[in-house]
C-alpha positions as CSV (number, residue, x, y, z in Angstrom):
1,M,-11.2,3.9,20.5
2,V,-8.8,5.7,18.6
3,A,-7.6,9.3,19.1
4,T,-8.8,11.0,16.5
5,H,-7.4,14.0,14.1
6,T,-9.0,17.4,12.6
7,S,-6.1,18.2,10.6
8,G,-6.4,18.6,6.5
9,P,-7.4,15.5,4.3
10,I,-4.2,12.5,3.9
11,Q,-3.4,10.6,0.9
12,I,-3.0,6.6,1.7
13,G,-0.8,4.9,-1.3
14,L,-1.7,1.4,-2.4
15,I,-0.5,-1.5,-2.9
16,T,-0.7,-4.4,-4.3
17,A,-0.8,-7.3,-6.8
18,E,-4.3,-8.0,-8.2
19,P,-6.5,-5.9,-9.6
20,I,-9.5,-7.2,-7.6
21,R,-8.0,-6.0,-4.6
22,L,-7.9,-2.8,-5.0
23,E,-10.8,-2.1,-5.5
24,G,-11.4,-3.7,-2.5
25,L,-9.0,-1.4,-0.6
26,M,-10.3,0.9,-2.5
27,S,-13.6,0.8,-1.3
28,I,-13.1,1.3,2.5
29,F,-12.4,4.9,1.9
30,D,-15.9,4.6,-0.2
31,Q,-18.0,5.8,3.3
32,P,-18.1,9.6,4.4
33,T,-15.8,10.8,6.9
34,E,-17.5,11.3,10.1
35,A,-17.4,14.5,12.3
36,G,-13.5,14.8,13.9
37,H,-12.0,11.8,12.3
38,I,-9.1,12.2,9.0
39,R,-10.8,12.0,5.2
40,M,-8.3,10.0,4.1
41,I,-8.1,9.3,0.0
42,P,-6.9,6.8,-1.5
43,V,-4.0,6.8,-4.6
44,S,-3.2,3.8,-6.8
45,G,-0.2,3.2,-8.7
46,T,2.7,0.4,-8.6
47,L,5.2,0.9,-6.1
48,A,7.6,3.4,-8.2
49,Q,4.7,5.9,-8.1
50,L,3.7,5.9,-4.6
51,L,7.6,6.8,-3.3
52,A,7.7,9.2,-6.1
53,N,4.9,11.2,-5.2
54,R,6.9,13.2,-2.3
55,S,3.4,14.7,-1.1
56,L,2.2,10.3,-0.1
57,E,3.3,9.7,4.2
58,Y,1.3,6.8,3.8
59,L,1.2,3.5,2.5
60,I,-1.4,0.1,2.8
61,V,0.9,-2.7,2.1
62,D,-1.5,-6.3,1.2
63,L,0.8,-8.9,2.4
64,N,-2.0,-11.4,0.4
65,S,-0.8,-10.7,-3.2
66,S,2.9,-10.9,-3.1
67,S,5.6,-14.0,-2.6
68,N,8.0,-10.7,-1.4
69,G,6.0,-8.9,0.8
70,L,8.5,-8.4,3.5
71,E,10.7,-7.3,0.3
72,T,8.6,-4.2,-0.6
73,L,8.7,-3.5,3.3
74,E,12.0,-3.2,3.7
75,T,12.9,-1.6,0.2
76,I,9.8,1.2,1.2
77,R,12.2,2.0,4.5
78,R,15.1,1.9,2.3
79,L,13.9,4.5,0.4
80,R,11.3,6.5,1.9
81,P,11.9,5.7,6.2
82,T,9.1,8.8,6.9
83,I,6.4,6.6,4.9
84,R,4.3,5.3,7.1
85,Q,2.9,1.3,6.5
86,I,-0.6,-0.5,6.8
87,V,0.3,-3.9,6.8
88,I,-3.3,-6.2,5.7
89,G,-1.5,-9.6,6.0
90,P,-3.4,-13.6,6.3
91,E,-5.1,-14.2,9.3
92,G,-2.6,-16.0,12.8
93,N,0.6,-15.7,11.6
94,D,2.4,-14.2,14.1
95,Q,6.6,-14.3,13.5
96,L,4.4,-12.7,10.2
97,V,3.1,-9.6,12.1
98,L,6.5,-9.6,14.3
99,E,9.1,-9.8,10.8
100,A,6.3,-7.3,9.1
101,I,6.8,-4.6,12.2
102,V,10.7,-4.8,12.3
103,A,10.1,-4.5,8.2
104,G,8.6,-1.0,9.0
105,A,4.5,-1.9,9.2
106,R,3.4,0.4,11.9
107,A,-0.1,-1.4,11.7
108,Y,-1.5,-5.2,10.8
109,P,-4.6,-6.0,10.2
110,D,-5.4,-9.1,8.7
111,L,-7.9,-10.2,6.2
112,S,-10.7,-10.6,8.8
113,A,-10.7,-7.4,9.4
114,G,-13.5,-4.9,7.9
115,P,-13.3,-1.7,6.6
116,E,-13.9,0.3,9.8
117,S,-11.7,-1.2,11.6
118,V,-8.7,-0.4,8.7
119,R,-9.6,3.1,8.6
120,I,-9.2,2.8,12.5
121,A,-5.7,1.6,11.8
122,I,-4.5,3.7,10.4
123,E,-6.5,6.7,11.7
124,A,-4.5,5.2,14.6
125,V,-0.5,5.2,12.4
126,V,-1.0,8.8,12.3
127,D,-1.8,9.8,15.7
128,G,2.0,7.6,15.8
129,T,0.8,4.2,17.3
130,I,1.0,0.6,16.6
131,W,-1.8,-1.3,16.1
132,A,-2.9,-5.3,15.8
133,P,-5.5,-6.6,16.3
134,R,-6.5,-7.9,20.3
135,R,-6.3,-11.8,19.3
136,L,-2.6,-10.7,18.1
137,L,-1.8,-8.6,20.2
138,S,-1.6,-10.7,23.1
139,K,0.0,-13.5,21.4
140,L,3.0,-11.8,21.0
141,I,2.5,-10.6,24.1
142,D,2.7,-14.1,25.2
143,R,6.3,-14.8,23.2
144,L,8.1,-11.4,24.8
145,L,7.7,-13.0,28.0
146,T,8.4,-16.3,27.0
147,V,11.6,-14.7,25.3
148,R,12.3,-12.2,28.4
149,D,12.2,-15.7,30.3
150,A,14.4,-17.7,28.4
151,S,17.2,-14.9,28.5
152,L,17.0,-14.5,32.2
153,T,20.3,-15.5,32.6
154,N,22.0,-13.4,30.2
155,A,19.3,-9.8,31.3
156,S,22.5,-9.2,33.4
157,A,24.9,-8.8,30.7
158,S,26.2,-5.4,30.4
159,L,26.5,-3.5,26.3
160,T,29.3,-1.1,25.7
161,S,27.8,2.4,24.8
162,R,28.5,1.2,21.0
163,E,26.3,-1.8,21.3
164,R,23.9,0.2,22.7
165,Q,23.9,2.4,19.8
166,V,23.3,-0.9,17.7
167,L,20.6,-2.0,19.0
168,D,18.6,2.2,19.2
169,L,18.7,1.6,15.3
170,I,17.9,-2.3,15.4
171,L,15.0,-0.9,17.2
172,M,14.4,1.9,15.3
173,A,14.1,-1.3,11.8
174,R,17.2,0.0,10.2
175,S,19.2,-2.5,8.4
176,N,23.3,-2.9,9.0
177,R,23.7,-1.0,6.3
178,E,21.8,2.2,7.4
179,I,23.0,1.9,10.5
180,A,26.3,1.5,9.3
181,R,25.8,4.9,7.9
182,Q,24.7,6.4,10.5
183,L,26.9,5.7,12.6
184,G,29.9,6.4,10.1
185,I,31.5,2.5,10.3
186,E,32.3,-0.3,8.7
187,E,29.0,-2.3,7.5
188,R,31.2,-5.9,9.4
189,T,31.6,-3.6,12.1
190,V,28.5,-4.0,12.3
191,K,27.3,-7.2,11.5
192,A,30.1,-7.9,14.3
193,H,28.4,-5.4,17.3
194,V,24.9,-8.3,16.6
195,G,26.8,-11.0,16.7
196,R,27.8,-9.6,20.2
197,L,24.2,-8.7,20.9
198,M,22.5,-11.6,19.8
199,R,25.7,-13.5,21.9
200,K,24.9,-11.3,25.1
201,T,21.0,-12.5,25.2
202,G,20.7,-15.2,23.8
203,S,19.5,-15.1,20.7
204,D,19.7,-17.2,17.6
205,N,18.7,-14.4,15.1
206,R,17.4,-10.6,14.7
207,I,14.3,-11.0,15.2
208,E,14.5,-12.5,18.7
209,L,17.1,-10.0,19.4
210,T,14.4,-7.3,19.1
211,M,11.7,-9.3,20.8
212,H,14.3,-9.6,23.8
213,A,15.5,-5.8,23.5
214,L,11.6,-4.9,24.0
215,S,10.8,-7.0,27.1
216,G,14.6,-6.2,28.9
217,S,15.6,-3.5,30.8
218,H,17.1,-1.6,27.6
219,L,13.8,-0.8,26.6
220,A,13.2,1.3,29.7
221,D,16.7,3.3,29.0
222,Y,15.6,3.6,25.3
223,S,12.0,4.8,25.7
224,S,12.7,8.0,28.2
225,S,15.7,8.6,26.8
226,K,14.5,8.9,23.1
227,P,10.6,9.5,22.9
228,G,9.2,8.8,20.0
229,N,11.9,6.4,17.9
230,G,11.9,3.3,18.9
231,I,9.1,0.4,19.2
232,N,6.8,1.2,23.1
233,P,5.0,-1.2,23.7
234,S,2.6,2.0,24.7
235,W,2.2,2.1,21.5
236,Y,-0.3,-0.9,20.3
237,V,-3.2,0.2,19.8
238,T,-5.9,-2.8,20.2
239,E,-9.4,-2.9,18.5
240,E,-12.3,-2.2,20.4
Protein backbone atom coordinates (compact mmCIF):
# COMPACT_ATOMS: atom_id res chain seq x y z
CA MET A 1 0.00 0.00 0.00
CA VAL A 2 1.22 3.48 -0.84
CA ALA A 3 2.25 5.78 1.98
CA THR A 4 -0.51 8.26 2.83
CA HIS A 5 -0.56 11.98 3.29
CA THR A 6 -2.33 14.02 5.93
CA SER A 7 -1.89 17.43 4.27
CA GLY A 8 -4.68 19.55 2.80
CA PRO A 9 -6.71 18.75 -0.33
CA ILE A 10 -5.07 18.77 -3.74
CA GLN A 11 -6.52 19.67 -7.12
CA ILE A 12 -6.33 17.08 -9.91
CA GLY A 13 -6.80 18.40 -13.45
CA LEU A 14 -8.55 16.12 -15.96
CA ILE A 15 -7.58 16.07 -19.64
CA THR A 16 -9.76 14.12 -22.09
CA ALA A 17 -11.31 14.81 -25.46
CA GLU A 18 -14.56 12.94 -24.82
CA PRO A 19 -17.33 14.09 -22.44
CA ILE A 20 -18.26 10.51 -21.51
CA ARG A 21 -14.68 9.81 -20.48
CA LEU A 22 -14.66 13.01 -18.43
CA GLU A 23 -17.67 11.71 -16.50
CA GLY A 24 -15.81 8.47 -15.87
CA LEU A 25 -12.74 10.32 -14.60
CA MET A 26 -14.88 12.52 -12.36
CA SER A 27 -16.42 9.39 -10.80
CA ILE A 28 -12.99 8.43 -9.46
CA PHE A 29 -13.39 11.15 -6.85
CA ASP A 30 -16.99 10.40 -5.83
CA GLN A 31 -16.13 8.20 -2.88
CA PRO A 32 -15.58 9.86 0.54
CA THR A 33 -11.94 10.29 1.50
CA GLU A 34 -10.82 7.77 4.11
CA ALA A 35 -9.01 8.96 7.21
CA GLY A 36 -5.30 9.48 6.61
CA HIS A 37 -5.68 9.64 2.82
CA ILE A 38 -5.45 12.59 0.48
CA ARG A 39 -8.54 14.60 -0.28
CA MET A 40 -8.62 15.10 -4.05
CA ILE A 41 -10.62 17.74 -5.88
CA PRO A 42 -11.14 17.15 -9.64
CA VAL A 43 -10.85 20.14 -11.96
CA SER A 44 -11.97 19.98 -15.60
CA GLY A 45 -11.25 22.35 -18.47
CA THR A 46 -9.26 22.69 -21.65
CA LEU A 47 -5.55 22.05 -21.61
CA ALA A 48 -4.88 25.79 -21.84
CA GLN A 49 -7.22 26.53 -18.94
CA LEU A 50 -5.67 23.88 -16.70
CA LEU A 51 -2.12 24.94 -17.49
CA ALA A 52 -3.08 28.53 -16.65
CA ASN A 53 -4.22 27.38 -13.18
CA ARG A 54 -0.99 28.00 -11.26
CA SER A 55 -2.27 26.20 -8.15
CA LEU A 56 -2.71 22.98 -10.13
CA GLU A 57 0.13 20.51 -9.54
CA TYR A 58 -1.32 17.24 -10.87
CA LEU A 59 -3.00 16.24 -14.14
CA ILE A 60 -4.72 13.05 -15.27
CA VAL A 61 -4.26 12.69 -19.02
CA ASP A 62 -6.48 10.27 -20.96
CA LEU A 63 -4.39 8.83 -23.81
CA ASN A 64 -7.30 6.69 -25.01
CA SER A 65 -9.25 9.63 -26.39
CA SER A 66 -6.42 11.34 -28.24
CA SER A 67 -4.29 10.45 -31.25
CA ASN A 68 -1.48 12.76 -30.10
CA GLY A 69 -1.40 11.91 -26.41
CA LEU A 70 2.39 11.78 -26.14
CA GLU A 71 2.62 15.24 -27.70
CA THR A 72 0.19 16.44 -25.03
CA LEU A 73 2.44 15.01 -22.29
CA GLU A 74 5.48 16.71 -23.78
CA THR A 75 3.60 20.01 -24.12
CA ILE A 76 2.58 19.89 -20.47
CA ARG A 77 6.13 19.08 -19.39
CA ARG A 78 7.53 21.91 -21.52
CA LEU A 79 5.05 24.57 -20.38
CA ARG A 80 4.60 23.45 -16.76
CA PRO A 81 7.55 21.18 -15.89
CA THR A 82 6.59 20.96 -12.22
CA ILE A 83 3.18 19.43 -12.93
CA ARG A 84 3.09 15.70 -12.24
CA GLN A 85 1.14 13.74 -14.82
CA ILE A 86 -0.91 10.58 -14.33
CA VAL A 87 -1.67 8.82 -17.62
CA ILE A 88 -4.57 6.48 -18.26
CA GLY A 89 -3.76 4.57 -21.44
CA PRO A 90 -4.34 1.37 -23.41
CA GLU A 91 -3.55 -2.04 -21.96
CA GLY A 92 -0.62 -4.20 -22.99
CA ASN A 93 1.45 -1.57 -24.80
CA ASP A 94 4.80 -1.64 -23.00
CA GLN A 95 6.42 0.69 -25.52
CA LEU A 96 3.73 3.30 -24.92
CA VAL A 97 4.20 3.01 -21.14
CA LEU A 98 7.92 3.71 -21.43
CA GLU A 99 7.40 6.51 -23.95
CA ALA A 100 4.80 8.08 -21.65
CA ILE A 101 7.22 7.98 -18.69
CA VAL A 102 10.00 9.50 -20.79
CA ALA A 103 7.54 12.19 -21.97
CA GLY A 104 6.69 13.14 -18.38
CA ALA A 105 4.16 10.66 -16.97
CA ARG A 106 4.64 9.60 -13.37
CA ALA A 107 1.91 6.94 -13.27
CA TYR A 108 0.30 4.72 -15.87
CA PRO A 109 -2.85 2.92 -14.74
CA ASP A 110 -4.41 1.29 -17.80
CA LEU A 111 -8.05 0.81 -18.77
CA SER A 112 -8.39 -2.24 -16.50
CA ALA A 113 -7.73 -0.11 -13.39
CA GLY A 114 -10.69 0.67 -11.15
CA PRO A 115 -11.26 3.95 -9.29
CA GLU A 116 -9.41 2.73 -6.18
CA SER A 117 -6.35 1.72 -8.21
CA VAL A 118 -6.28 5.13 -9.89
CA ARG A 119 -6.50 6.84 -6.49
CA ILE A 120 -3.59 4.71 -5.25
CA ALA A 121 -1.61 5.70 -8.32
CA ILE A 122 -2.31 9.39 -7.66
CA GLU A 123 -1.24 9.06 -4.02
CA ALA A 124 1.96 7.36 -5.16
CA VAL A 125 2.73 10.29 -7.45
CA VAL A 126 1.95 12.79 -4.69
CA ASP A 127 4.41 10.88 -2.49
CA GLY A 128 7.09 11.34 -5.16
CA THR A 129 7.05 7.89 -6.78
CA ILE A 130 6.43 6.51 -10.25
CA TRP A 131 3.59 3.99 -10.39
CA ALA A 132 2.83 1.17 -12.81
CA PRO A 133 0.75 -2.02 -12.45
CA ARG A 134 2.82 -5.05 -11.51
CA ARG A 135 2.25 -6.95 -14.75
CA LEU A 136 3.50 -4.02 -16.83
CA LEU A 137 6.39 -3.30 -14.49
CA SER A 138 7.61 -6.89 -14.76
CA LYS A 139 7.70 -6.65 -18.55
CA LEU A 140 9.51 -3.32 -18.40
CA ILE A 141 12.15 -4.76 -16.07
CA ASP A 142 12.65 -7.66 -18.48
CA ARG A 143 13.18 -5.19 -21.31
CA LEU A 144 15.67 -3.18 -19.27
CA LEU A 145 17.63 -6.35 -18.56
CA THR A 146 17.56 -7.28 -22.25
CA VAL A 147 18.92 -3.89 -23.26
CA ARG A 148 21.60 -4.13 -20.57
CA ASP A 149 22.72 -7.55 -21.73
CA ALA A 150 22.75 -6.47 -25.38
CA SER A 151 24.96 -3.50 -24.56
CA LEU A 152 27.53 -5.18 -22.29
CA THR A 153 30.19 -4.83 -24.97
CA ASN A 154 29.76 -1.07 -24.80
CA ALA A 155 29.41 -0.82 -21.00
CA SER A 156 33.02 0.12 -20.51
CA ALA A 157 32.76 3.09 -22.88
CA SER A 158 33.79 6.17 -20.94
CA LEU A 159 31.60 9.26 -20.96
CA THR A 160 32.94 12.78 -20.90
CA SER A 161 31.73 15.11 -18.17
CA ARG A 162 29.57 16.94 -20.72
CA GLU A 163 28.06 13.68 -21.97
CA ARG A 164 27.19 12.75 -18.39
CA GLN A 165 25.49 16.13 -17.95
CA VAL A 166 23.48 15.57 -21.11
CA LEU A 167 22.53 12.04 -20.03
CA ASP A 168 21.49 13.31 -16.59
CA LEU A 169 19.09 15.73 -18.25
CA ILE A 170 17.78 13.08 -20.65
CA LEU A 171 16.90 10.97 -17.60
CA MET A 172 15.00 13.99 -16.28
CA ALA A 173 12.97 13.94 -19.53
CA ARG A 174 14.41 17.21 -20.82
CA SER A 175 14.17 18.00 -24.54
CA ASN A 176 17.24 18.93 -26.59
CA ARG A 177 16.18 22.57 -26.48
CA GLU A 178 15.84 22.50 -22.69
CA ILE A 179 19.20 20.75 -22.32
CA ALA A 180 20.86 23.36 -24.53
CA ARG A 181 19.36 26.20 -22.52
CA GLN A 182 20.32 24.70 -19.15
CA LEU A 183 23.90 23.92 -20.20
CA GLY A 184 24.38 27.13 -22.18
CA ILE A 185 25.25 25.40 -25.43
CA GLU A 186 23.77 25.19 -28.95
CA GLU A 187 20.93 22.75 -29.61
CA ARG A 188 22.96 21.22 -32.46
CA THR A 189 25.76 20.56 -29.95
CA VAL A 190 23.28 18.71 -27.74
CA LYS A 191 22.22 16.60 -30.73
CA ALA A 192 25.87 15.76 -31.36
CA HIS A 193 26.33 14.67 -27.72
CA VAL A 194 23.16 12.55 -27.91
CA GLY A 195 24.45 10.92 -31.07
CA ARG A 196 27.74 10.03 -29.41
CA LEU A 197 25.91 8.68 -26.36
CA MET A 198 23.85 6.43 -28.62
CA ARG A 199 26.96 5.14 -30.38
CA LYS A 200 28.78 4.50 -27.09
CA THR A 201 25.83 2.62 -25.56
CA GLY A 202 24.73 0.78 -28.71
CA SER A 203 21.33 2.51 -28.63
CA ASP A 204 19.25 3.02 -31.77
CA ASN A 205 17.09 5.80 -30.36
CA ARG A 206 16.52 8.06 -27.37
CA ILE A 207 14.26 5.56 -25.61
CA GLU A 208 16.87 2.80 -25.78
CA LEU A 209 19.45 5.28 -24.52
CA THR A 210 17.23 6.02 -21.52
CA MET A 211 16.70 2.31 -20.86
CA HIS A 212 20.44 1.65 -21.09
CA ALA A 213 21.15 4.45 -18.61
CA LEU A 214 18.54 3.07 -16.20
CA SER A 215 20.02 -0.43 -16.30
CA GLY A 216 23.70 0.51 -16.46
CA SER A 217 26.35 1.73 -14.08
CA HIS A 218 25.57 5.38 -14.87
CA LEU A 219 22.35 5.06 -12.86
CA ALA A 220 24.24 4.33 -9.64
CA ASP A 221 26.29 7.48 -10.09
CA TYR A 222 23.19 9.46 -10.98
CA SER A 223 20.97 8.35 -8.11
CA SER A 224 23.66 8.78 -5.48
CA SER A 225 24.76 12.23 -6.60
CA LYS A 226 21.34 13.67 -7.47
CA PRO A 227 18.75 12.20 -5.09
CA GLY A 228 15.18 12.77 -6.16
CA ASN A 229 15.96 14.28 -9.56
CA GLY A 230 15.90 11.45 -12.08
CA ILE A 231 14.12 8.18 -12.75
CA ASN A 232 15.06 5.74 -10.03
CA PRO A 233 13.86 2.10 -9.97
CA SER A 234 13.02 2.39 -6.26
CA TRP A 235 10.35 4.92 -7.21
CA TYR A 236 8.19 2.28 -8.85
CA VAL A 237 5.19 1.23 -6.74
CA THR A 238 3.06 -1.71 -7.83
CA GLU A 239 -0.54 -2.62 -7.22
CA GLU A 240 -1.31 -4.68 -4.14
